VMD Tcl script that draws the C-alpha trace (Angstrom):
set ca {
  {151.50 174.39 129.26}
  {155.16 173.37 129.53}
  {157.44 173.84 126.54}
  {158.57 170.75 124.65}
  {162.25 170.06 125.44}
  {164.09 168.81 122.34}
  {167.63 167.47 122.48}
  {169.30 167.79 119.05}
  {172.36 165.65 118.23}
  {173.84 167.56 115.23}
  {177.43 168.50 114.30}
  {176.38 170.89 111.51}
  {175.31 174.20 113.01}
  {173.58 175.29 109.79}
  {171.44 172.13 109.74}
  {170.61 172.68 113.41}
  {169.36 176.19 112.73}
  {167.39 174.97 109.76}
  {165.65 172.37 111.92}
  {164.88 175.00 114.61}
  {163.39 177.25 111.92}
  {161.20 174.41 110.69}
  {159.97 173.72 114.21}
  {159.11 177.39 114.58}
  {157.32 177.46 111.23}
  {155.23 174.45 112.31}
  {154.23 176.26 115.51}
  {155.98 173.94 118.02}
  {156.37 175.65 121.43}
  {159.72 174.16 122.30}
  {163.16 174.75 123.70}
  {166.08 173.12 121.88}
  {169.52 172.08 123.05}
  {172.14 171.13 120.43}
  {175.06 168.77 121.21}
  {177.61 167.19 118.88}
  {179.55 164.70 121.05}
  {178.78 161.51 122.92}
  {179.89 163.04 126.24}
  {177.61 166.07 125.87}
  {174.74 163.83 124.73}
  {174.95 161.64 127.84}
  {175.28 164.69 130.11}
  {172.26 166.38 128.53}
  {170.10 163.29 128.97}
  {170.69 163.55 132.73}
  {170.58 167.31 133.15}
  {168.31 168.57 130.34}
  {165.84 165.64 130.63}
  {164.53 165.92 127.02}
  {160.97 165.11 125.93}
  {162.19 164.28 122.38}
  {165.52 163.50 120.67}
  {166.35 164.51 117.08}
  {169.59 162.83 115.98}
  {171.74 163.01 112.87}
  {172.56 159.63 111.41}
  {176.34 160.18 111.05}
  {178.63 162.31 113.21}
  {182.43 162.41 113.03}
  {183.06 160.31 116.16}
  {179.54 159.22 117.09}
  {176.62 157.62 115.22}
  {172.88 157.95 115.58}
  {172.54 154.21 116.37}
  {175.05 154.53 119.23}
  {173.02 157.45 120.57}
  {169.85 155.33 120.17}
  {171.28 152.53 122.35}
  {172.21 155.04 125.08}
  {168.70 156.53 124.97}
  {167.07 153.08 125.09}
  {169.01 152.23 128.23}
  {168.45 155.54 130.05}
  {165.18 157.02 128.76}
  {163.46 154.25 126.78}
  {160.08 156.01 126.54}
  {161.52 159.23 125.05}
  {160.84 159.43 121.27}
  {164.03 159.13 119.14}
  {163.81 160.48 115.54}
  {166.62 160.24 112.97}
  {167.06 163.45 110.91}
  {169.63 162.88 108.17}
  {170.76 164.15 104.77}
  {170.27 160.84 102.96}
  {168.91 157.48 104.05}
  {168.47 154.38 101.96}
  {165.36 152.30 102.29}
  {167.44 149.45 103.71}
  {168.97 151.74 106.39}
  {165.58 153.23 107.18}
  {164.11 149.76 107.75}
  {167.10 148.75 109.87}
  {166.73 151.86 112.03}
  {163.05 151.13 112.71}
  {163.94 147.55 113.65}
  {166.58 148.82 116.07}
  {164.09 151.08 117.83}
  {164.05 154.44 116.05}
  {160.60 155.94 116.43}
  {160.64 157.71 113.04}
  {163.04 159.22 110.47}
  {163.06 162.45 108.38}
  {165.30 163.37 105.46}
  {166.74 166.89 105.75}
  {165.60 167.95 102.27}
  {162.05 167.02 103.37}
  {161.88 168.80 106.76}
  {158.29 169.67 106.07}
  {157.55 166.13 107.29}
  {159.26 166.82 110.64}
  {156.07 168.10 112.34}
  {154.03 165.02 111.47}
  {156.92 162.76 112.56}
  {157.13 164.53 115.94}
  {153.34 164.44 116.48}
  {153.22 160.76 115.50}
  {156.07 159.95 117.92}
  {154.42 161.89 120.77}
  {151.14 160.01 120.22}
  {153.06 156.78 120.15}
  {154.80 157.82 123.37}
  {151.42 158.34 125.09}
  {150.26 154.92 123.96}
  {153.45 153.31 125.25}
  {153.14 155.15 128.56}
  {149.58 153.85 128.90}
  {150.75 150.33 128.04}
  {153.62 150.54 130.56}
  {151.25 151.88 133.21}
  {148.76 149.11 132.48}
  {151.49 146.48 132.53}
  {152.76 147.87 135.83}
  {149.27 147.83 137.30}
  {148.72 144.34 135.93}
  {151.98 143.19 137.42}
  {151.15 144.78 140.77}
  {147.70 143.21 140.75}
  {149.20 139.86 139.84}
  {151.66 140.21 142.71}
  {148.85 141.17 145.09}
  {146.73 138.27 143.85}
  {149.63 135.86 144.24}
  {150.28 137.24 147.74}
  {146.60 136.89 148.67}
  {146.52 133.33 147.34}
  {149.80 132.45 149.02}
  {148.73 133.91 152.38}
  {145.16 132.58 152.20}
  {144.17 130.19 155.01}
  {142.24 128.19 152.38}
  {144.14 125.79 150.13}
  {144.44 126.99 146.50}
  {145.94 124.84 143.72}
  {145.96 124.61 139.93}
  {146.07 121.50 137.73}
  {146.38 120.93 134.00}
  {143.90 118.98 131.92}
  {145.60 115.68 132.84}
  {145.18 116.41 136.58}
  {148.85 117.24 137.25}
  {149.40 119.96 139.82}
  {150.84 123.18 138.39}
  {150.95 125.23 141.61}
  {149.84 125.16 145.24}
  {149.78 127.81 147.95}
  {151.20 127.45 151.46}
  {147.87 126.48 153.04}
  {147.38 123.61 150.56}
  {150.93 122.34 151.08}
  {150.63 122.58 154.87}
  {147.27 120.80 154.74}
  {148.85 117.77 153.05}
  {152.36 117.94 154.49}
  {154.12 118.36 151.12}
  {156.34 121.14 149.78}
  {155.17 122.94 146.62}
  {157.96 121.23 144.68}
  {156.74 117.80 145.85}
  {153.08 118.57 145.12}
  {153.78 119.80 141.56}
  {155.31 116.40 140.78}
  {152.02 114.65 141.55}
  {148.60 114.24 139.97}
  {145.40 114.79 141.96}
  {144.62 111.03 142.11}
  {148.01 110.40 143.78}
  {146.76 112.11 146.95}
  {143.04 111.25 146.64}
  {141.48 108.43 148.66}
  {140.92 105.42 146.32}
  {137.17 105.40 147.01}
  {136.84 109.04 145.81}
  {138.94 108.90 142.62}
  {136.25 107.76 140.14}
  {133.77 110.38 141.36}
  {136.44 113.09 141.05}
  {137.40 111.96 137.53}
  {133.76 112.11 136.37}
  {133.41 115.64 137.71}
  {136.66 116.65 135.92}
  {135.45 115.22 132.60}
  {132.22 117.24 132.79}
  {134.22 120.34 133.75}
  {136.77 120.04 130.91}
  {134.02 119.35 128.37}
  {132.35 122.48 129.79}
  {129.12 120.65 130.61}
  {129.36 122.30 134.02}
  {131.08 125.61 134.92}
  {132.32 124.29 138.27}
  {131.71 121.57 140.84}
  {131.70 121.15 144.63}
  {132.79 117.89 146.18}
  {133.30 116.44 149.64}
  {136.29 114.14 149.34}
  {139.21 112.61 151.21}
  {142.88 113.41 150.71}
  {145.77 111.27 151.92}
  {148.47 113.33 153.59}
  {152.19 112.68 153.20}
  {152.24 110.90 156.59}
  {149.35 108.60 155.51}
  {146.68 110.38 157.54}
  {143.28 110.70 155.82}
  {141.54 114.07 155.97}
  {138.14 115.25 154.78}
  {138.10 118.32 152.53}
  {135.56 120.51 150.80}
  {136.72 121.03 147.20}
  {135.40 123.60 144.74}
  {136.95 123.32 141.26}
  {136.52 125.74 138.34}
  {137.82 125.72 134.76}
  {139.88 128.67 133.48}
  {139.64 129.25 129.68}
  {141.28 131.62 127.19}
  {139.56 134.21 124.97}
  {138.55 131.51 122.52}
  {137.03 129.32 125.25}
  {139.89 126.84 125.15}
  {140.56 125.26 128.60}
  {143.81 126.44 130.17}
  {143.81 124.89 133.67}
  {141.65 124.04 136.66}
  {141.76 126.05 139.89}
  {140.76 124.27 143.07}
  {139.75 125.82 146.41}
  {140.24 123.29 149.22}
  {139.26 123.54 152.89}
  {140.13 120.95 155.55}
  {136.82 120.13 157.28}
  {138.00 117.06 159.23}
  {137.59 118.71 162.64}
  {134.30 120.32 161.61}
  {132.91 116.95 160.46}
  {134.11 115.30 163.67}
  {132.52 118.05 165.76}
  {129.27 117.73 163.80}
  {129.31 113.94 164.15}
  {130.00 114.24 167.89}
  {127.21 116.80 168.18}
  {124.74 114.52 166.38}
  {125.73 111.61 168.64}
  {125.44 113.83 171.69}
  {122.01 115.06 170.59}
  {120.89 111.46 170.08}
  {122.16 110.46 173.52}
  {120.48 113.46 175.14}
  {117.26 112.71 173.28}
  {117.33 109.11 174.53}
  {117.97 110.36 178.07}
  {115.18 112.95 177.73}
  {112.65 110.48 176.33}
  {113.43 107.68 178.83}
  {114.18 109.64 182.02}
  {112.27 108.51 185.09}
  {111.47 112.12 185.99}
  {108.75 113.97 184.08}
  {110.53 116.47 181.81}
  {108.64 119.19 179.98}
  {109.78 121.87 177.54}
  {107.74 125.00 178.25}
  {107.59 128.36 176.46}
  {109.15 130.80 178.92}
  {106.84 133.65 177.96}
  {103.44 131.98 177.58}
  {103.82 128.82 179.68}
  {102.76 126.65 176.70}
  {103.98 123.03 176.86}
  {106.11 122.39 173.74}
  {107.41 118.87 174.37}
  {107.28 116.10 176.99}
  {108.92 112.75 177.68}
  {107.43 109.28 178.34}
  {107.37 109.77 182.10}
  {104.48 112.24 181.63}
  {102.26 109.22 180.96}
  {104.06 106.79 183.29}
  {103.87 109.11 186.32}
  {100.92 111.45 185.70}
  {98.93 109.38 183.13}
  {98.72 112.24 180.57}
  {99.13 111.37 176.92}
  {101.68 113.58 175.18}
  {99.33 114.54 172.32}
  {96.65 115.71 174.76}
  {98.92 118.05 176.68}
  {101.09 119.64 173.97}
  {99.95 123.21 173.40}
  {98.32 123.35 176.85}
  {99.47 125.74 179.56}
  {101.64 124.42 182.37}
  {99.14 125.61 185.00}
  {96.93 122.71 183.82}
  {99.07 120.50 186.07}
  {98.60 122.65 189.16}
  {95.92 121.70 191.73}
  {92.58 123.49 191.93}
  {94.10 126.58 193.50}
  {92.94 130.03 192.56}
  {94.19 131.43 189.25}
  {96.19 133.98 191.22}
  {98.01 131.21 193.12}
  {98.62 129.28 189.91}
  {100.06 132.35 188.18}
  {102.29 133.09 191.16}
  {103.69 129.53 191.01}
  {104.22 129.83 187.24}
  {105.98 133.18 187.70}
  {108.26 131.67 190.35}
  {109.18 128.85 187.98}
  {109.92 131.18 185.06}
  {111.91 133.79 186.97}
  {113.97 131.69 189.40}
  {116.07 128.57 189.02}
  {115.33 127.45 192.60}
  {113.90 124.02 193.30}
  {110.29 124.07 194.54}
  {110.10 121.15 196.93}
  {107.04 119.02 197.66}
  {104.64 120.84 195.36}
  {101.45 118.95 194.54}
  {100.93 118.22 190.82}
  {97.57 117.05 189.50}
  {97.43 113.63 187.84}
  {95.09 112.87 184.91}
  {92.55 111.30 187.35}
  {92.62 114.40 189.56}
  {94.69 112.85 192.38}
  {97.72 114.77 193.64}
  {101.34 113.70 193.28}
  {103.96 115.38 195.52}
  {106.83 116.49 193.30}
  {110.05 118.52 193.39}
  {110.07 121.05 190.54}
  {113.21 122.56 189.03}
  {113.65 124.65 185.88}
  {116.51 125.48 183.51}
  {116.42 128.06 180.74}
  {117.20 126.63 177.29}
  {116.98 127.80 173.64}
  {114.22 126.10 171.65}
  {114.39 127.10 168.01}
  {113.59 130.81 167.91}
  {111.86 130.69 171.29}
  {113.15 130.99 174.82}
  {112.08 127.93 176.74}
  {112.27 126.28 180.15}
  {113.26 122.69 180.80}
  {110.90 121.78 183.65}
  {111.89 118.72 185.69}
  {109.14 117.13 187.84}
  {110.41 114.45 190.26}
  {107.90 112.18 191.99}
  {108.74 112.27 195.71}
  {105.79 110.23 196.98}
  {108.08 107.56 198.48}
  {110.34 110.20 199.96}
  {107.42 112.00 201.58}
  {106.20 108.74 203.12}
  {109.74 107.97 204.31}
  {110.10 111.46 205.82}
  {106.77 111.09 207.66}
  {107.92 107.70 208.93}
  {111.27 109.17 210.02}
  {109.51 112.02 211.81}
  {107.30 109.53 213.61}
  {110.34 107.43 214.59}
  {112.21 110.52 215.75}
  {109.24 111.59 217.86}
  {109.06 108.15 219.42}
  {112.79 108.19 220.13}
  {112.59 111.69 221.58}
  {109.84 110.53 223.92}
  {111.91 107.48 224.81}
  {115.03 109.60 225.40}
  {113.05 112.04 227.54}
  {111.78 109.10 229.55}
  {115.36 107.79 229.96}
  {116.63 111.18 231.14}
  {113.63 111.44 233.47}
  {114.27 108.00 234.95}
  {118.03 108.61 235.29}
  {117.27 111.92 237.02}
  {114.76 110.16 239.34}
  {117.24 107.38 240.11}
  {119.96 109.94 240.88}
  {117.53 111.78 243.14}
  {116.73 108.51 244.93}
  {120.46 107.92 245.41}
  {120.81 111.48 246.72}
  {117.87 110.96 249.11}
  {119.32 107.66 250.31}
  {122.67 109.36 250.99}
  {120.82 112.09 252.87}
  {118.86 109.52 254.93}
  {122.02 107.55 255.60}
  {123.87 110.69 256.71}
  {121.30 111.14 259.50}
  {122.80 108.09 261.24}
  {126.40 109.25 260.89}
  {127.87 110.86 263.98}
  {131.41 111.36 262.72}
  {131.80 114.89 261.33}
  {134.33 113.94 258.61}
  {132.25 111.04 257.39}
  {129.21 113.29 257.30}
  {131.09 115.75 255.08}
  {132.01 112.92 252.70}
  {128.38 111.86 252.41}
  {127.28 115.44 251.86}
  {129.91 115.95 249.14}
  {128.84 112.76 247.37}
  {125.21 113.86 247.59}
  {126.15 117.19 245.95}
  {127.95 115.43 243.12}
  {124.96 113.17 242.46}
  {122.65 116.19 242.39}
  {124.99 117.90 239.91}
  {124.62 114.98 237.47}
  {120.90 114.76 238.17}
  {120.49 118.40 237.16}
  {121.91 117.68 233.72}
  {119.36 114.94 232.99}
  {116.60 117.18 234.36}
  {117.70 119.96 231.99}
  {117.78 117.55 229.04}
  {114.34 116.01 229.43}
  {112.83 119.46 230.00}
  {114.58 120.83 226.86}
  {113.38 120.65 223.24}
  {116.94 119.55 222.30}
  {117.62 116.21 223.97}
  {121.33 116.16 223.15}
  {122.51 119.64 224.21}
  {122.25 121.61 227.45}
  {121.86 125.39 227.73}
  {124.97 126.06 229.78}
  {123.84 129.36 231.33}
  {120.58 127.84 232.60}
  {122.27 124.67 233.87}
  {125.05 126.47 235.81}
  {122.48 128.88 237.31}
  {120.45 125.89 238.61}
  {123.65 124.26 239.89}
  {124.66 127.41 241.82}
  {121.18 127.70 243.40}
  {121.41 124.08 244.48}
  {124.85 124.65 246.05}
  {123.60 127.74 247.80}
  {120.74 125.70 249.30}
  {123.06 122.86 250.30}
  {125.95 124.84 251.76}
  {124.53 128.31 252.43}
  {123.98 129.63 255.91}
  {121.79 132.40 257.30}
  {124.76 133.52 259.38}
  {126.90 134.16 256.32}
  {126.29 136.27 253.27}
  {128.18 134.46 250.46}
  {127.41 136.04 247.10}
  {127.95 134.06 243.86}
  {128.38 136.05 240.65}
  {128.22 134.26 237.30}
  {128.89 135.33 233.74}
  {128.38 132.39 231.41}
  {128.58 132.36 227.60}
  {125.20 131.67 226.02}
  {126.02 128.37 224.35}
  {124.66 124.82 224.19}
  {126.92 121.88 225.01}
  {126.49 118.17 224.65}
  {126.28 115.96 227.71}
  {129.85 114.65 227.34}
  {131.26 118.12 228.01}
  {128.59 119.35 230.41}
  {128.90 116.56 233.05}
  {132.65 117.04 233.75}
  {132.25 120.84 233.62}
  {129.34 120.74 236.08}
  {131.22 118.44 238.45}
  {134.32 120.69 238.19}
  {132.31 123.81 239.16}
  {130.60 121.80 241.92}
  {133.93 120.72 243.48}
  {135.57 124.16 243.35}
  {132.50 126.05 244.67}
  {131.94 123.39 247.37}
  {135.58 123.76 248.51}
  {135.10 127.54 248.65}
  {131.97 127.21 250.75}
  {133.64 124.74 253.11}
  {137.06 126.32 253.62}
  {137.35 129.86 252.21}
  {134.84 131.58 254.52}
  {135.24 129.67 257.82}
  {136.09 132.83 259.78}
  {134.12 135.28 257.62}
  {130.52 136.39 257.60}
  {130.49 137.51 253.99}
  {132.30 136.91 250.77}
  {132.03 136.49 247.04}
  {132.62 133.71 244.56}
  {132.93 134.63 240.84}
  {132.34 132.16 238.02}
  {133.24 133.36 234.53}
  {133.03 131.17 231.38}
  {134.08 132.72 228.08}
  {134.24 130.87 224.74}
  {135.79 132.23 221.55}
  {136.17 130.19 218.39}
  {136.97 126.68 219.65}
  {138.64 127.70 222.94}
  {136.95 128.14 226.36}
  {138.33 129.67 229.58}
  {136.71 129.02 233.00}
  {137.72 131.35 235.85}
  {136.50 130.63 239.42}
  {137.77 132.96 242.18}
  {136.85 133.70 245.76}
  {137.94 136.49 248.13}
  {138.05 134.27 251.17}
  {140.94 132.61 252.96}
  {143.59 131.41 250.54}
  {144.34 127.71 250.41}
  {147.24 126.93 252.80}
  {150.69 126.82 251.21}
  {151.39 123.33 252.58}
  {148.60 121.88 250.42}
  {149.91 120.86 246.98}
  {146.91 120.86 244.68}
  {148.66 118.49 242.25}
  {149.66 116.02 244.97}
  {146.99 115.92 247.62}
  {145.19 113.22 249.54}
  {141.94 115.23 249.26}
  {139.30 113.51 247.14}
  {137.91 116.88 246.03}
  {141.25 118.21 244.78}
  {142.01 114.90 243.03}
  {138.59 115.07 241.37}
  {139.36 118.59 240.14}
  {142.59 117.32 238.48}
  {140.78 114.35 236.96}
  {137.92 116.48 235.59}
  {140.36 119.00 234.00}
  {142.05 116.04 232.26}
  {138.67 114.72 231.13}
  {138.04 118.10 229.45}
  {141.54 117.84 227.84}
  {142.35 121.18 229.45}
  {145.05 122.90 231.47}
  {144.72 124.56 234.88}
  {146.45 127.52 236.54}
  {146.09 127.97 240.33}
  {146.61 131.11 242.45}
  {146.48 131.81 246.24}
  {146.65 135.63 245.98}
  {143.88 137.31 248.09}
  {141.77 134.20 248.05}
  {141.87 131.19 245.77}
  {141.70 131.37 241.98}
  {141.35 128.68 239.30}
  {141.87 129.27 235.58}
  {140.99 126.30 233.37}
  {141.45 126.45 229.61}
  {140.11 123.75 227.26}
  {138.95 123.13 223.70}
  {135.33 122.78 222.69}
}
mol new
graphics top color blue
foreach p $ca { graphics top sphere $p radius 0.5 }
foreach p [lrange $ca 0 end-1] q [lrange $ca 1 end] { graphics top cylinder $p $q radius 0.2 }
display resetview
């Protein structure tokens, strides 16, 4: 245990020793320091840090009261006891008033122990009070900080309804400063229609008929805007139960009310849509398949009454398939969000209704549910059957047209062949033969189309192969071995592209047959067609006699060469021409 440090202000050394002896006799474990001047007293307070001060009343140049004032300013919770030779009752009372903790007359030092013990007890009490006050102050500061920083509006009013205080959230809510709000009464910012109700609540609160009240009311902001608030008000009373003030907790619920109102309106709209939709809409338990709700279309389309089907399983609506098939369909509906098209649903009378079925997962109270949409597609099915019939008829008609065009072109070709039998002039005969080849080229396209499942597109590889065989028959000779190699992209083209392409290949290959191998017994013609993305390149080369230099392919009187130019233009393409070791054409065009 630490020794008690006693600072003694005493100019009489004999008295000081007498006091020390008394302290020793009364068993105080202490250490004493004696000073006689103001300067030493102040210095000792700082350095010695006494637990108790014993001071003479009168010193030559310093008084006990002066020492008391210094102690009160520097160490106010340190006990200060006056020890003097004589002290009148009036002076003793004055010293207590000024803050002396106790006093002892020197000829009665026996009382010193009780005075010290009393002062030390008093010191403990004061320390507890100071600590409590400090804690109370800190708690009050924390509470004020919490209230001030709270996102909820907090305000206080007196019994007449005048605002005493308001936190930041309350001021921000209404657009006023705290100074402005404390100059107003609650009815100054309350909507006129809510004032009477608020006053009645306040009367019951002040009369303590109710401990608190909750109220939904409207406040008018500084800018005139009306807001909805949730107000909870409580009365604060003193120890005797006397009302002190009201504290109000206010929350702006304008947006929440608007959202709730919008939600209610939205739910009503959705309910109207659900009830009156033309499609059959069912709410089905996702786990069990139980029908939980249905709209009016259930009766209008399938003739089931809502009351008779609620609680039933969805598979009730499936046709008389096996249970396994029904369960598979139900599982597909509950595990996938895909649309099941043209599924037969059983009507009340047992007849079948073709329907598209789609599902969406939704919450339904505490259950997980499916919103099952059943759309009657009876009219669509009939229309599709009708369209299929019309398409079939048109396909047959188109096949017949292609067949007749092909026959007509073959008749024209045969007539040209018959007519050529009467032509003696060699050049004229060549012209007829070339025209016949061109007609056959076009005839082949129509033959390919009416023999194909697709009446609008031609398989290019098959068509060009047939065209080459036809040219080989027309222009080939047993005396010459002319080989034609083809490498054609496996694509399908429409007739608008295929006719000019076929005629182009016909003209170039015909020219090769006629002129490139006049003095040769063998040779080769290569036809390559490559398409990538939207660009095609046609290469036709032969290893025969090159076209004479004097012939300008772009300015020639030859019908065949002019046709080649015209057909390249029709394909919106470009052509490169080469006479190196034979004749070569490179035509590039867009699909």
